[in-house]
C-alpha positions as CSV (number, residue, x, y, z in Angstrom):
1,M,-34.8,-1.8,-21.5
2,K,-38.3,-3.3,-21.5
3,S,-36.8,-6.6,-22.9
4,L,-34.2,-6.6,-20.1
5,Q,-36.8,-5.9,-17.6
6,M,-38.9,-8.7,-18.7
7,K,-35.9,-11.1,-18.7
8,Y,-34.9,-10.2,-15.3
9,N,-38.5,-10.6,-14.2
10,G,-38.3,-14.2,-15.6
11,L,-35.2,-14.8,-13.6
12,Q,-36.8,-13.8,-10.4
13,I,-40.0,-15.7,-11.1
14,L,-38.2,-18.9,-11.8
15,F,-35.5,-18.5,-9.1
16,W,-38.4,-18.1,-6.4
17,L,-40.3,-21.0,-7.9
18,S,-37.2,-23.2,-7.3
19,Y,-36.7,-21.7,-3.9
20,L,-40.3,-22.6,-3.0
21,A,-39.6,-26.1,-3.9
22,I,-36.7,-26.5,-1.4
23,Y,-37.9,-24.1,1.4
24,G,-41.6,-23.7,1.1
25,Y,-42.5,-27.4,1.6
26,V,-39.5,-28.5,3.4
27,A,-41.5,-29.7,6.5
28,I,-44.0,-31.7,4.4
29,F,-41.3,-33.3,2.3
30,L,-39.1,-34.3,5.3
31,Q,-42.1,-35.5,7.1
32,Y,-42.9,-37.6,4.3
33,R,-39.4,-39.0,4.5
34,G,-39.9,-39.9,8.3
35,L,-38.4,-37.0,10.0
36,S,-39.6,-35.5,13.4
37,N,-40.2,-31.7,14.1
38,T,-36.8,-31.7,15.9
39,D,-35.0,-33.4,12.9
40,I,-36.6,-30.8,10.6
41,G,-35.5,-28.1,12.9
42,I,-31.9,-29.5,12.7
43,V,-31.9,-29.9,9.0
44,T,-33.3,-26.3,8.3
45,G,-31.1,-24.9,11.1
46,G,-28.2,-26.7,9.9
47,G,-28.7,-25.5,6.5
48,A,-29.0,-21.9,7.6
49,I,-25.9,-22.1,9.8
50,L,-23.9,-23.5,6.9
51,S,-25.1,-20.8,4.6
52,I,-23.6,-18.3,7.0
53,F,-20.2,-19.6,5.9
54,L,-21.0,-20.8,2.4
55,S,-22.6,-17.5,1.2
56,P,-19.5,-15.3,1.6
57,F,-17.4,-18.0,0.4
58,I,-19.3,-18.3,-2.9
59,S,-19.4,-14.8,-3.3
60,S,-15.7,-14.4,-2.8
61,L,-15.2,-17.0,-5.8
62,L,-16.1,-14.2,-8.2
63,S,-13.0,-12.3,-7.3
64,R,-10.8,-15.3,-6.6
65,I,-11.3,-17.3,-9.8
66,K,-10.3,-15.6,-13.1
67,G,-13.0,-15.6,-15.8
68,L,-15.8,-16.9,-13.3
69,S,-18.8,-14.7,-13.9
70,I,-22.1,-14.6,-11.9
71,N,-23.8,-16.6,-14.7
72,K,-21.2,-19.3,-14.7
73,L,-21.3,-19.5,-10.9
74,I,-25.2,-19.8,-11.0
75,F,-25.2,-22.5,-13.6
76,T,-22.7,-24.7,-11.6
77,L,-24.6,-24.3,-8.3
78,Y,-27.8,-25.1,-10.1
79,L,-26.4,-28.4,-11.5
80,I,-25.2,-29.4,-8.2
81,M,-28.6,-28.7,-6.6
82,I,-30.5,-30.7,-9.3
83,V,-28.3,-33.7,-8.6
84,I,-28.9,-33.5,-4.9
85,F,-32.6,-33.1,-5.2
86,T,-32.7,-36.1,-7.5
87,V,-31.0,-38.4,-5.2
88,L,-33.3,-37.3,-2.3
89,T,-36.4,-38.1,-4.5
90,I,-34.9,-41.7,-5.3
91,I,-33.7,-42.6,-1.7
92,S,-35.9,-43.0,1.3
93,S,-33.4,-44.0,3.8
94,P,-31.1,-43.6,5.8
95,I,-32.5,-40.6,7.6
96,F,-29.1,-39.4,8.4
97,L,-28.2,-39.2,4.8
98,I,-31.4,-37.4,4.0
99,M,-30.6,-34.7,6.5
100,I,-27.1,-34.1,5.3
101,L,-28.2,-33.9,1.6
102,Y,-31.0,-31.5,2.6
103,V,-28.8,-29.3,4.6
104,F,-26.5,-28.7,1.6
105,L,-29.5,-28.2,-0.6
106,L,-30.8,-25.5,1.7
107,S,-27.4,-23.7,2.2
108,L,-26.8,-23.6,-1.6
109,I,-30.1,-22.0,-2.5
110,A,-29.8,-19.4,0.3
111,A,-26.5,-18.5,-1.1
112,M,-28.0,-17.7,-4.4
113,V,-30.0,-15.0,-3.3
114,P,-27.4,-12.1,-3.2
115,L,-26.2,-13.2,-6.6
116,F,-29.4,-12.4,-8.2
117,S,-29.8,-9.1,-6.5
118,T,-26.1,-8.3,-7.6
119,I,-27.1,-8.9,-11.3
120,C,-29.7,-6.2,-11.1
121,M,-27.5,-3.7,-9.4
122,N,-24.7,-4.3,-11.8
123,Y,-27.2,-3.5,-14.8
124,L,-28.2,-0.2,-12.9
125,K,-24.5,0.8,-12.5
126,D,-24.1,0.1,-16.3
127,G,-26.7,2.5,-17.0
128,Q,-29.5,-0.1,-17.8
129,Y,-32.5,0.6,-15.7
130,I,-34.3,-2.3,-13.9
131,N,-37.0,-2.0,-11.3
132,F,-35.7,-4.5,-8.8
133,G,-38.8,-4.2,-6.6
134,L,-41.0,-5.1,-9.4
135,A,-39.1,-8.1,-10.4
136,R,-38.7,-9.4,-6.8
137,G,-42.3,-8.8,-6.4
138,L,-43.2,-10.9,-9.3
139,G,-40.9,-13.5,-7.8
140,S,-43.2,-13.5,-4.7
141,I,-46.2,-14.0,-7.0
142,S,-44.4,-16.8,-8.5
143,Y,-43.8,-18.3,-4.9
144,A,-47.6,-17.7,-4.1
145,A,-48.9,-19.4,-7.2
146,G,-46.5,-22.0,-7.1
147,A,-47.6,-22.8,-3.4
148,I,-51.1,-23.3,-4.4
149,I,-50.1,-25.6,-7.5
150,V,-47.6,-27.7,-5.6
151,G,-50.1,-28.1,-2.8
152,Q,-52.6,-29.5,-5.2
153,L,-50.0,-31.8,-6.8
154,I,-49.0,-33.1,-3.4
155,E,-52.7,-33.9,-2.6
156,F,-53.1,-35.8,-5.9
157,F,-49.5,-37.5,-5.8
158,N,-47.0,-37.2,-3.1
159,P,-44.4,-34.8,-1.6
160,T,-41.7,-36.3,-4.1
161,V,-43.5,-34.2,-6.8
162,I,-41.7,-31.2,-5.5
163,A,-38.5,-32.3,-6.9
164,F,-40.0,-32.4,-10.5
165,V,-41.2,-28.8,-10.0
166,Y,-37.7,-27.7,-8.8
167,T,-36.0,-29.4,-11.9
168,I,-38.3,-27.9,-14.6
169,A,-38.0,-24.3,-13.0
170,S,-34.3,-24.7,-12.6
171,I,-33.8,-25.8,-16.3
172,A,-35.9,-22.9,-17.5
173,L,-33.9,-20.4,-15.3
174,L,-30.6,-21.5,-16.7
175,I,-31.8,-21.3,-20.4
176,L,-33.0,-17.8,-19.5
177,L,-29.9,-16.8,-17.7
178,Y,-27.8,-17.3,-20.8
179,T,-30.1,-15.0,-22.9
180,M,-29.4,-12.1,-20.6
181,P,-27.1,-9.4,-22.4
182,P,-23.7,-8.6,-20.8
183,Y,-22.9,-5.5,-18.6
184,Q,-19.7,-3.7,-18.9
185,I,-19.4,-3.4,-15.0
186,Q,-19.0,-7.2,-14.8
187,E,-15.2,-7.2,-15.3
188,E,-14.7,-4.4,-12.9
189,T,-16.6,-6.0,-10.0
190,T,-15.1,-9.5,-10.5
191,T,-11.5,-8.2,-10.4
192,K,-11.7,-5.4,-7.7
193,K,-10.8,-6.5,-4.2
194,Q,-13.7,-7.2,-2.1
195,E,-13.9,-6.3,1.7
196,N,-14.5,-9.1,4.3
197,I,-17.4,-9.3,6.6
198,F,-15.6,-7.9,9.6
199,S,-14.3,-4.8,7.8
200,V,-17.9,-4.1,6.6
201,I,-19.3,-4.3,10.1
202,K,-16.7,-1.9,11.3
203,K,-17.1,0.4,8.7
204,Y,-21.0,0.4,8.6
205,R,-22.3,-0.1,12.1
206,I,-25.9,1.2,11.4
207,F,-26.1,-1.2,8.6
208,F,-25.1,-4.1,11.0
209,F,-27.4,-3.2,13.7
210,I,-30.2,-3.1,11.1
211,L,-29.3,-6.6,10.1
212,V,-29.1,-7.6,13.8
213,A,-32.7,-6.4,14.2
214,F,-33.8,-8.0,11.1
215,T,-32.2,-11.4,12.2
216,F,-34.6,-11.5,15.3
217,M,-37.6,-10.7,13.3
218,Y,-36.6,-13.0,10.6
219,A,-36.2,-15.9,13.1
220,A,-39.5,-15.3,14.4
221,S,-41.1,-15.4,10.9
222,T,-39.0,-18.3,9.8
223,A,-40.3,-20.5,12.7
224,L,-43.9,-19.5,11.7
225,S,-43.3,-20.3,8.0
226,T,-41.4,-23.5,8.4
227,Y,-43.9,-25.0,10.8
228,L,-46.9,-23.3,9.3
229,I,-48.4,-26.6,8.5
230,N,-48.6,-27.5,12.1
231,I,-50.3,-24.2,12.9
232,V,-52.8,-24.6,10.0
233,K,-53.5,-28.2,11.2
234,N,-54.0,-27.0,14.8
235,L,-56.8,-24.6,13.6
236,G,-58.4,-27.2,11.6
237,G,-57.0,-26.7,8.2
238,S,-55.2,-29.2,5.5
239,T,-52.4,-29.1,3.2
240,S,-54.6,-27.5,0.6
241,L,-55.3,-24.7,3.0
242,Y,-51.6,-24.5,3.8
243,G,-51.0,-23.7,0.1
244,I,-53.5,-21.0,0.3
245,A,-51.9,-19.4,3.3
246,V,-48.5,-19.4,1.7
247,F,-50.1,-17.9,-1.3
248,C,-51.7,-15.0,0.8
249,M,-48.2,-14.3,2.4
250,A,-46.2,-14.3,-0.9
251,A,-48.9,-12.6,-3.0
252,S,-48.9,-9.5,-0.6
253,E,-45.3,-8.8,-1.2
254,M,-45.4,-8.0,-4.9
255,P,-47.5,-4.5,-4.7
256,I,-45.2,-3.3,-2.0
257,M,-41.9,-4.4,-3.5
258,S,-42.9,-2.8,-7.0
259,I,-43.6,0.6,-5.4
260,T,-40.6,0.7,-3.0
261,Y,-38.4,2.6,-5.6
262,R,-40.9,5.3,-5.7
263,L,-41.4,5.3,-2.0
264,L,-37.7,5.8,-1.6
265,K,-37.9,9.1,-3.7
266,K,-40.1,10.6,-1.0
267,Y,-39.2,8.8,2.2
268,R,-35.7,8.0,3.7
269,S,-34.7,4.3,3.5
270,E,-34.4,4.4,7.3
271,T,-38.0,5.4,7.6
272,L,-39.3,2.3,5.5
273,L,-37.0,0.1,7.4
274,L,-38.5,1.2,10.7
275,A,-42.0,0.9,9.2
276,S,-41.3,-2.6,8.2
277,A,-40.2,-3.5,11.7
278,F,-43.6,-2.3,13.1
279,F,-45.5,-4.4,10.5
280,Y,-43.5,-7.4,11.4
281,V,-44.9,-7.1,15.0
282,L,-48.4,-6.8,13.6
283,R,-47.8,-9.7,11.2
284,N,-46.3,-12.3,13.7
285,L,-48.5,-11.5,16.7
286,T,-51.6,-11.7,14.5
287,I,-50.6,-15.2,13.4
288,C,-49.5,-16.4,16.8
289,L,-52.7,-15.2,18.4
290,A,-55.2,-16.2,15.5
291,P,-58.2,-17.9,16.8
292,H,-59.1,-19.4,13.5
293,L,-57.9,-19.7,10.0
294,I,-59.3,-16.3,8.6
295,V,-57.4,-14.3,11.2
296,L,-54.3,-16.4,10.3
297,L,-54.6,-15.6,6.6
298,I,-55.1,-11.9,7.4
299,G,-51.9,-12.0,9.5
300,M,-50.1,-13.6,6.4
301,M,-51.2,-10.8,4.2
302,F,-48.9,-8.5,6.2
303,Q,-46.0,-10.2,4.7
304,G,-45.9,-7.5,2.1
305,L,-45.5,-4.6,4.6
306,S,-43.0,-6.4,6.7
307,F,-40.7,-8.6,4.8
308,G,-41.5,-7.3,1.3
309,L,-40.8,-3.6,2.3
310,F,-37.7,-4.4,4.2
311,T,-36.3,-6.7,1.5
312,A,-36.7,-4.2,-1.3
313,T,-35.5,-1.3,0.8
314,I,-32.4,-2.9,2.2
315,T,-31.2,-3.9,-1.2
316,Y,-31.4,-0.3,-2.5
317,Y,-29.8,0.8,0.9
318,V,-26.7,-1.3,0.3
319,N,-26.2,0.3,-3.1
320,D,-26.8,3.9,-1.8
321,H,-24.9,3.7,1.5
322,L,-21.9,1.2,1.0
323,D,-18.9,1.8,-1.1
324,E,-18.8,-0.2,-4.4
325,S,-16.1,-2.5,-3.2
326,D,-18.3,-3.2,-0.1
327,Q,-21.7,-3.9,-1.9
328,M,-21.2,-7.5,-2.9
329,M,-20.4,-8.4,0.7
330,G,-23.2,-6.2,2.0
331,Q,-25.7,-8.0,-0.1
332,T,-24.2,-11.3,1.1
333,M,-24.5,-10.2,4.8
334,I,-28.3,-9.7,4.2
335,A,-28.6,-13.3,3.3
336,M,-26.1,-14.5,6.0
337,M,-28.1,-12.6,8.7
338,S,-31.6,-13.5,7.6
339,T,-31.6,-16.9,5.7
340,G,-28.5,-17.9,7.6
341,L,-28.4,-16.9,11.2
342,G,-32.1,-15.9,11.5
343,S,-33.2,-19.1,9.9
344,S,-31.1,-21.3,12.1
345,I,-32.5,-19.7,15.3
346,G,-36.1,-20.0,14.2
347,N,-35.9,-23.4,12.7
348,I,-33.8,-25.1,15.5
349,F,-35.6,-23.6,18.5
350,G,-39.1,-23.8,16.7
351,G,-38.8,-27.6,16.3
352,I,-37.3,-28.3,19.6
353,L,-40.0,-26.2,21.6
354,Q,-42.8,-27.9,19.7
355,D,-41.6,-31.5,20.4
356,S,-40.8,-30.7,24.0
357,L,-43.3,-28.2,25.1
358,G,-45.9,-28.0,22.4
359,L,-47.0,-25.6,19.6
360,N,-47.9,-22.7,22.0
361,S,-44.3,-22.5,23.5
362,M,-43.0,-21.9,20.0
363,L,-45.6,-19.1,19.4
364,I,-44.6,-17.2,22.6
365,F,-40.9,-17.7,21.6
366,V,-41.9,-16.1,18.1
367,C,-43.6,-13.0,20.0
368,G,-40.6,-12.5,22.0
369,L,-38.0,-12.5,19.0
370,T,-40.3,-10.2,17.2
371,L,-40.5,-7.6,19.9
372,I,-36.7,-7.6,20.6
373,G,-36.0,-7.1,16.8
374,C,-38.4,-4.2,16.6
375,F,-36.9,-2.6,19.7
376,I,-33.4,-2.9,18.2
377,M,-34.5,-1.4,15.0
378,F,-36.2,1.5,16.6
379,M,-33.2,2.3,18.8
380,T,-30.9,2.2,15.7
381,L,-33.0,4.4,13.5
382,K,-35.1,6.5,15.8
383,N,-33.0,9.6,14.9
384,K,-32.8,9.0,11.2
385,V,-36.4,8.7,10.0
386,G,-38.3,11.4,8.0
387,L,-38.9,12.5,4.5
388,G,-35.8,12.2,2.1
389,H,-34.8,11.7,-1.5
390,R,-33.0,8.6,-2.7
391,P,-29.8,9.2,-4.8
392,L,-30.0,7.5,-8.2
393,I,-27.5,4.6,-8.5
394,K,-24.5,6.1,-10.3
395,S,-23.8,4.7,-13.7
396,T,-20.3,3.6,-14.1
397,K,-20.8,3.0,-17.9
398,N,-18.7,6.0,-19.0
399,S,-16.6,6.4,-16.0
């Protein structure tokens, strides 16, 4: 079991390092290629919108294509992304082509998130214990450390070095993926009919409104994250300081994610989800109102109690509250509403507002989205908070 945990930890570490290369430095990479804030907003928003449709389509391939496993699907998608990133590194124009390629790159990496969550949950159903929160938290540490290293590499070289970081991480991930032991639940989940998104929404209204609330808060935090380099520079910082800010944000996730499983044994998942919403308010408003860089860094460190707590909790929530046939679509919906719809709102409007009205207009927009999301979360879960006991995921190994 320890060996399996270590391998899954490695998968999350390498995945989020590759995710950093694509998402974490998107503004810096595209600015280097000559794109404006509005262009970057269109690219990141377009990638998010495309992922809304691409993510469920990719997940559905597991049940539609006979013999297609999650491992094979991930391998194929990563090969496609390596080719795209290589092309983006070589070409410097036309800008329209760069924008189209990066849109596909963003949508593909976003569609990968539920696949890695499902791998863990399948092992749990097969009776093989994995601490998802710990592995996901280590992924955040990888993201944080990678942000520092990549920031320094960009200072010494140029933003195209990001593509080399991505390729190395991707190759290592694919090698590790094929050393993972099989799980018996795989054949059942890939042949069983999966529900569509509309039936899941109709069936689980509370789950849907939780995701709606998260969409608003994630849109706000996405605008802050994508254009963080502009906020840092506005306060007198540099690209190196940007890397430190990203480190503070991502490193704060690991402690919270690693203990979420234990917290769920004492508190109801709804309690933790509502708590994460209040910490989102604290995080985003602190960043928006930061008078100098120290306060900004403090605000970034609330990432663990907001995004980290929500992400780990909602992953377990799907497996505890949704029927088995709905769980893959449930995990996919998390990605659709956050990295899909939420990201598109934050990126598109964040870029347009900055170019037309200035940075402060985006910060006001972020505050408004955050408060709306927290209000929806409170109204949805106000009668469901309290102490509780999380049921263990049922093993299907002997069923």
